[in-house]
C-alpha positions in Angstrom: 0.0 -0.1 -0.1 1.2 3.5 -0.9 1.4 5.8 2.2 -0.3 8.6 0.0 -3.3 6.7 -1.5 -6.1 4.7 -0.2 -6.0 0.9 -0.3 -6.6 -0.6 -3.7 -8.1 -3.6 -2.1 -10.5 -1.3 0.0 -11.8 0.3 -3.2 -12.2 -3.1 -5.0 -14.2 -4.6 -2.2 -16.4 -1.4 -2.3 -16.8 -1.7 -6.1 -17.6 -5.4 -5.7 -20.3 -4.8 -3.1 -21.9 -2.4 -5.7 -21.5 -5.1 -8.5 -23.0 -8.0 -6.4 -25.8 -5.8 -5.1 -27.2 -5.3 -8.6 -27.0 -9.0 -9.5 -30.6 -10.3 -10.0 -29.8 -13.7 -8.3 -27.3 -12.5 -5.6 -28.2 -8.9 -4.9 -30.0 -10.1 -1.7 -26.9 -11.1 -0.1 -25.8 -7.6 0.3 -27.0 -5.9 3.5 -29.3 -2.9 3.1 -27.5 0.5 2.9 -23.9 -1.4 2.2 -24.1 -0.5 -1.4 -24.9 3.2 -0.9 -22.2 3.4 1.7 -19.8 1.6 -0.6 -20.7 4.1 -3.3 -19.9 7.2 -0.8 -16.6 5.7 0.0 -15.6 5.3 -3.7 -16.8 8.8 -4.4 -14.5 10.0 -1.5 -11.6 8.4 -3.5 -12.5 10.1 -6.7 -15.8 10.8 -8.6 -14.3 8.9 -11.5 -13.7 5.7 -9.5 -17.4 5.8 -8.6 -18.5 6.5 -12.1 -16.6 3.5 -13.3 -17.9 1.1 -10.7 -21.4 2.3 -11.4 -20.8 1.8 -15.1 -19.5 -1.6 -14.7 -22.4 -2.6 -12.4 -24.9 -2.0 -15.3 -26.4 -4.8 -17.5 -24.5 -4.0 -20.6 -21.1 -4.0 -19.1 -21.1 -6.5 -16.5 -19.4 -8.9 -18.7 -16.2 -6.9 -18.0 -15.8 -7.5 -14.3 -16.9 -11.2 -14.9 -14.1 -11.4 -17.5 -11.6 -9.9 -15.1 -12.6 -12.4 -12.4 -12.1 -15.3 -14.9 -8.6 -14.0 -15.8 -7.6 -13.6 -12.1 -9.6 -15.1 -9.1 -13.2 -16.5 -10.4 -15.9 -15.6 -7.7 -13.7 -13.0 -6.0 -16.3 -10.3 -5.6 -18.8 -12.7 -4.4 -16.3 -14.1 -2.0 -16.0 -10.5 -0.5 -19.6 -10.2 0.1 -20.2 -13.5 1.6 -17.2 -13.0 3.8 -18.6 -9.9 5.2 -22.1 -11.6 5.6 -20.5 -14.3 7.7 -18.5 -11.9 9.8 -21.7 -9.7 10.4 -23.8 -12.6 11.6 -20.9 -13.6 13.9 -20.8 -10.0 15.2 -24.5 -9.8 15.6 -24.6 -12.9 17.6 -21.8 -11.6 19.9 -23.8 -8.4 20.5 -26.8 -10.3 21.4 -24.7 -12.3 24.0 -23.5 -9.1 25.6 -20.7 -7.7 23.4 -20.3 -3.9 24.2 -17.6 -3.0 21.7 -16.6 -3.8 18.2 -13.1 -2.9 16.9 -12.5 -3.2 13.2 -8.6 -3.4 12.4 -7.7 -2.4 8.8 -11.4 -1.4 8.3 -10.9 0.0 4.8 -14.3 1.0 3.4 -16.2 -1.7 5.4 -19.7 -0.6 6.3 -20.3 -2.8 9.5 -19.9 0.0 11.9 -21.8 2.7 10.0 -24.8 0.3 9.5 -24.9 -1.4 12.9 -24.3 1.6 15.0 -27.7 3.2 14.7 -29.2 -0.4 15.4 -27.1 -0.9 18.4 -26.6 2.5 20.1 -25.3 1.0 23.3 -22.4 -0.7 21.4 -19.2 1.3 20.6 -17.8 0.8 17.2 -14.1 1.7 16.5 -12.3 1.4 13.2 -8.4 1.5 12.9 -6.9 2.1 9.7 -4.0 3.5 7.6 -4.0 7.4 7.3 -4.8 7.6 3.4 -7.4 5.0 3.5 -9.1 6.4 6.4 -9.0 10.0 5.3 -11.2 9.0 2.3 -13.5 7.1 4.8 -13.9 10.4 6.7 -14.8 12.2 3.7 -17.4 9.7 3.0 -18.9 9.9 6.6 -18.8 13.7 6.5 -21.5 13.5 3.6 -23.8 10.8 5.3 -25.4 10.2 8.7 -22.5 8.8 10.7 -23.6 7.3 14.0 -22.4 9.0 17.1 -21.0 5.7 18.6 -18.9 5.0 15.4 -15.3 6.3 16.2 -12.4 6.3 13.8 -8.8 5.9 14.9 -5.9 6.9 12.5 -2.9 4.7 12.8 -0.3 3.1 10.7 0.0 -0.2 12.3 3.4 -0.9 10.6 4.6 1.9 12.8 2.3 2.2 15.8 1.6 -0.8 18.2 -2.0 -1.7 18.2 -2.3 -1.6 21.9 -0.7 1.8 22.0 -3.0 3.0 19.4 -6.1 2.0 21.4 -4.8 3.1 24.7 -4.7 6.7 23.3 -8.3 6.3 22.1 -10.9 7.7 24.8 -13.5 5.6 23.2 -11.8 2.4 23.9 -12.6 0.5 27.1 -10.3 -2.4 28.0 -13.1 -3.4 30.7 -15.8 -4.0 28.0 -16.6 -7.3 26.4 -15.3 -6.6 23.0 -14.9 -8.3 19.6 -12.0 -7.5 17.3 -12.6 -8.0 13.6 -9.5 -8.6 11.6 -10.7 -9.1 8.0 -8.5 -9.3 5.1 -5.5 -7.9 6.8 -3.3 -10.9 8.2 -2.4 -12.3 4.7 -0.5 -9.0 4.1 1.6 -9.2 7.2 4.6 -11.4 7.7 4.3 -14.1 10.5 6.1 -12.0 13.2 3.6 -8.9 12.6 0.7 -11.4 12.7 2.0 -12.8 16.2 2.4 -9.0 17.3 -1.3 -8.4 16.4 -2.5 -11.3 18.5 -0.2 -10.5 21.4 -1.7 -6.9 21.4 -5.2 -8.4 21.4 -4.4 -10.5 24.4 -3.4 -7.4 26.2 -6.4 -5.4 25.0 -8.8 -8.2 26.1 -8.1 -8.8 29.8 -11.7 -10.3 30.2 -13.9 -12.4 27.9 -13.8 -11.3 24.3 -13.8 -12.5 20.8 -11.6 -12.4 17.7 -13.2 -12.7 14.1 -10.2 -13.0 11.4 -9.4 -14.3 8.2 -6.3 -16.0 6.9 -5.1 -17.6 3.6 -4.8 -21.4 3.6 -1.9 -22.7 1.8 -2.5 -23.9 -1.7 -1.5 -27.3 -2.9 1.9 -25.7 -4.0 2.6 -24.5 -0.5 1.9 -20.9 -1.7 -0.3 -18.2 0.0 -2.9 -17.4 -2.6 -6.5 -18.1 -3.5 -6.5 -21.6 -4.7 -8.4 -21.0 -7.9 -6.2 -18.0 -8.7 -4.7 -17.6 -12.3 -1.0 -16.8 -12.8 -2.4 -13.1 -13.7 -3.5 -12.4 -10.1 0.1 -12.7 -8.9 1.1 -10.0 -11.3 -1.8 -7.7 -10.1 -0.9 -8.1 -6.4 2.8 -7.2 -7.2 1.5 -4.1 -9.3 -0.7 -3.2 -6.2 2.2 -3.7 -3.8 0.0 -5.8 -1.7 1.3 -9.3 -1.9 0.4 -12.0 0.6 3.0 -12.5 3.2 1.6 -15.1 5.5 -0.7 -18.2 5.7 -2.2 -20.7 8.2 -3.0 -24.4 7.5 -6.4 -25.2 8.9 -4.9 -27.9 10.8 -3.0 -25.5 12.7 -5.7 -23.0 13.6 -6.6 -24.3 16.9 -3.0 -24.4 18.1 -2.4 -20.9 16.8 -5.3 -19.2 18.4 -4.6 -21.4 21.6 -1.2 -19.6 21.9 -3.0 -16.6 22.5 -5.5 -17.8 25.0 -8.3 -18.4 22.5 -10.4 -21.3 21.3 -12.1 -21.8 18.0 -15.7 -21.4 18.0 -16.5 -21.5 14.2 -14.5 -21.9 11.1 -15.7 -21.4 7.4 -14.2 -21.9 4.1 -15.6 -21.5 0.6 -17.6 -24.8 0.9 -19.3 -23.6 4.1 -20.1 -20.2 2.5 -21.5 -21.9 -0.4 -23.8 -24.2 1.6 -24.9 -21.4 3.9 -25.7 -18.6 1.3 -25.9 -20.1 -2.1 -28.0 -23.3 -1.9 -30.8 -21.6 -3.9 -28.7 -19.4 -6.3 -27.3 -22.2 -8.6 -23.5 -22.6 -8.8 -21.8 -19.3 -9.2 -18.0 -19.3 -9.1 -16.7 -18.5 -5.6 -13.0 -17.9 -4.8 -11.4 -20.6 -2.7 -8.5 -20.6 -0.2 -9.4 -18.1 2.6 -10.4 -19.3 6.0 -12.8 -17.3 8.3 -12.4 -17.9 12.1 -14.4 -17.1 15.2 -12.3 -17.5 18.2 -13.4 -16.6 21.9 -11.5 -16.1 25.2 
């Protein structure tokens, strides 16, 4: 990620949300208002970026994103939507069980906090992200109805310790039952930095809490990538300067979270997502190779 530009991946996920929301078969999988907030975030990046996303979501041009997926990672945009849906359901269940605080690390243009904030005014929502990406998010929120219980924390976690960043955030409460969401972040960090994140989470959650995170599962060749990725996607990741740097075999997930005082409550892969959300939608392509984990302490 370039220090002076919002994350390319964040913009891609926002555009993908708009694309899937306008799909006749799959649009119901996108939460209400998620498309509108994604559009606001893209407009905050540039009006041109939003115009392109809207154009490619129209019937006459939908072939272009589909072709791009076939040439890179088939089903990637739908995977982003289902990943977020699974995470939101986990967070909602935790809130119903007493969670008082939701912290999204590397939030990008995620819409979870801005949508759930008004619904759960007693819960604090905190987003932490890189300065350039969060600057665009702040511009988007300035033109919408941002909830009062949503708090943005600007921090480059490559330079600032996570625990330090939150300790300097008045809205964060260490004594609150909290859930940390680490979506689409860990694969870009080398193993030592992944360990540093979970060490900080253990410090930040002295009482009961939860972590929802995603990791790449090694492909058959031992490489951290989507299993159905084409060779072209490696070139794209290199061009974006956002290559995958870590992975975690599913057989090691229990041991890994156990090191940090956590236990696995739920784990999902593409097969689980397909069975849960796509049983009545035919057999659309879906990216494979990322694990979604809910762990509690």
